[in-house]
C-alpha positions in Angstrom: 16.2 -9.9 0.7 16.9 -13.4 0.2 14.2 -15.8 -1.1 13.6 -17.1 2.6 13.3 -13.7 3.9 10.8 -12.9 0.9 8.5 -15.9 1.7 8.5 -15.1 5.4 7.5 -11.5 4.5 4.6 -12.8 2.4 3.5 -15.0 5.5 3.9 -12.1 7.9 2.0 -9.7 5.4 -1.1 -12.3 5.5 -1.0 -12.1 9.3 -0.8 -8.5 9.7 -3.2 -7.5 6.9 -5.6 -10.4 7.4 -9.0 -10.1 5.7 -7.3 -7.1 3.8 -4.3 -9.1 2.2 -2.8 -7.7 -0.8 -0.7 -9.5 -3.2 2.9 -8.1 -3.4 3.0 -8.5 -7.1 -0.4 -7.6 -8.1 -0.4 -4.3 -6.0 3.4 -3.6 -6.7 2.7 -3.8 -10.5 -0.4 -1.4 -9.9 1.8 1.1 -8.0 4.2 1.2 -10.8 1.7 1.7 -13.1 0.3 4.8 -11.0 3.9 6.4 -11.0 4.0 5.8 -14.7 0.5 7.3 -15.4 -0.1 9.6 -12.6 -3.3 11.7 -13.0 -3.9 10.3 -16.7 -6.7 8.1 -17.8 -4.5 5.0 -17.3 -4.0 5.7 -13.6 -5.3 2.8 -11.9 -6.4 5.2 -9.0 -6.8 9.1 -9.5 -9.4 11.6 -8.1 -8.9 13.5 -11.3 -10.6 10.7 -13.4 -13.0 9.0 -10.8 -16.2 10.6 -9.7 -15.8 9.7 -6.1 -13.6 7.9 -3.7 -16.1 4.7 -4.0 -15.6 4.7 -7.5 -11.9 5.2 -7.4 -11.5 2.1 -5.2 -13.6 -0.2 -7.2 -11.8 0.9 -10.2 -8.4 0.0 -8.2 -10.0 -3.6 -6.9 -10.7 -4.4 -10.6 -7.4 -3.6 -12.2 -5.5 -5.2 -9.2 -7.5 -8.5 -9.5 -7.1 -8.2 -13.4 -3.1 -8.0 -12.6 -3.0 -10.4 -10.0 -4.7 -13.1 -11.6 -2.9 -12.2 -15.0 -6.1 -11.6 -16.9 -4.4 -8.5 -18.6 -1.1 -8.4 -20.5 1.1 -5.9 -18.4 4.1 -4.0 -19.8 7.4 -5.9 -18.8 8.8 -2.7 -17.4 6.0 -2.9 -14.6 6.8 -6.7 -13.7 10.7 -6.5 -13.4 11.8 -7.9 -10.2 8.3 -7.8 -8.6 8.2 -10.8 -6.3 5.5 -13.3 -6.6 4.6 -16.5 -4.8 1.5 -17.6 -6.8 0.4 -20.5 -4.6 0.4 -18.6 -1.4 -1.4 -15.5 -3.0 -4.1 -17.9 -4.4 -4.8 -19.0 -0.9 -4.3 -15.7 1.0 -6.4 -13.8 -1.5 -9.0 -16.6 -1.4 -12.7 -16.0 0.0 -12.0 -18.8 2.6 -8.9 -17.0 3.9 -10.8 -13.5 4.2 -13.9 -15.3 5.6 -11.5 -17.3 8.3 -10.0 -13.8 9.2 -13.4 -12.0 9.5 -14.6 -14.9 11.9 -11.7 -14.3 14.0 -12.2 -10.7 14.1 -15.7 -11.2 15.2 -14.6 -13.7 17.9 -11.9 -11.3 19.3 -14.8 -8.5 19.7 -17.2 -11.1 21.3 -14.5 -12.1 23.7 -13.0 -8.6 24.6 -15.5 -5.8 23.5 -16.7 -4.1 26.8 -19.2 -1.6 25.3 -21.8 -1.6 22.3 -20.2 1.2 20.6 -16.7 -0.7 20.1 -18.6 -3.0 17.9 -18.6 0.0 15.6 -14.9 -0.4 14.8 -15.4 -4.0 13.6 -16.0 -2.9 9.8 -12.9 -1.0 9.9 -10.9 -4.1 10.9 -12.5 -5.8 7.8 -11.6 -3.0 5.4 -8.0 -1.7 6.4 -6.6 -1.8 2.9 -9.1 0.0 1.2 -9.2 2.6 4.0 -5.7 2.8 3.8 -6.0 3.1 -0.1 -8.4 6.0 0.3 -6.2 8.0 2.5 -3.3 7.9 0.0 -4.6 7.8 -3.1 -7.5 10.0 -2.8 -7.0 12.4 -0.1 -3.2 12.4 -0.7 -4.0 14.0 -4.1 -6.4 16.6 -2.9 -5.3 17.8 0.5 -2.0 18.7 2.2 1.0 20.6 1.2 3.7 20.2 -1.4 7.5 20.4 -1.3 7.8 19.8 -5.0 5.8 21.2 -8.0 5.2 18.4 -10.3 2.9 17.6 -13.2 0.4 15.6 -10.9 -1.6 16.3 -7.8 0.3 14.6 -5.3 0.3 16.1 -1.8 2.1 15.7 1.7 -0.8 14.8 4.0 1.0 15.3 7.4 4.1 17.3 8.5 4.8 14.1 10.8 3.1 11.1 9.4 2.3 9.1 12.3 -0.8 7.6 10.8 0.6 6.3 7.6 4.2 5.5 8.9 5.7 7.6 6.2 3.6 7.0 3.2 1.6 10.1 3.9 4.4 12.0 2.4 3.0 11.4 -0.8 4.4 14.4 -2.9 8.0 13.6 -1.9 7.5 10.0 -3.0 6.3 11.2 -6.4 9.3 13.3 -6.7 11.8 10.6 -5.4 9.9 7.2 -6.3 13.0 5.2 -6.0 14.0 6.3 -2.7 12.9 4.2 0.5 12.9 7.2 2.4 9.7 9.3 2.0 10.8 12.2 4.3 12.6 15.2 3.0 12.2 18.0 5.6 13.9 17.5 9.1 10.4 17.0 10.6 9.4 14.5 8.0 10.1 11.4 9.9 9.6 8.3 7.7 8.9 5.6 10.4 9.0 2.8 7.9 12.3 4.0 6.7 13.8 3.8 10.2 12.4 0.2 10.1 14.3 -0.6 6.9 17.4 0.8 8.3 17.3 -1.5 11.4 16.5 -4.6 9.4 19.3 -3.6 7.1 21.6 -3.3 10.4 20.5 -6.6 11.4 21.4 -8.1 7.9 17.7 -9.2 7.5 17.6 -7.1 4.1 20.1 -5.4 2.2 19.6 -1.7 1.4 20.9 -0.8 -1.7 22.4 2.7 -2.4 19.8 4.8 -4.4 21.1 7.7 -6.8 18.5 10.4 -6.5 18.2 13.0 -9.5 16.4 16.3 -9.7 
């Protein structure tokens, strides 16, 4: 995508992720590390080396922050072409920004909640990124089915992934890590890939052809 579209995407990410904002730079690098070191001691998040999902997410948070704030040295192969907007990330990841979003969520619930039990959903709005991380990086390596036998524990969570918009096809993604389409079987519809195709058709982004090797 162009630099302008890239910056717009950063801003839209902040708007839609809100208090759960994750830097494309920090998480992009960590995701590459996860693929390079899957289910080893160097994996930033692996059920094979973490006692429980809470320990895994705390470890993930620590590594993410160390990468994003450049407190650790990262191999150049993980940083190549990863987008970065330091000044915006500093604001979007700040405590002020997160508290601002949390205050906004509370206000929305105060205005529109019609029953007491609806307030039980409020913490979910605060913690969407960690919840998503647990679903994919914990449960996606424990439960589900596999299309490809690999030297890791990755699994596909759903046959039609409506919940994670395609990211639940985790086994497929580990097999073809460079493919933007996580679906392989006819029933594995990757909703995010369909959005990518639409954006490509309108010229918002340019979808490069990918050569997949078995």
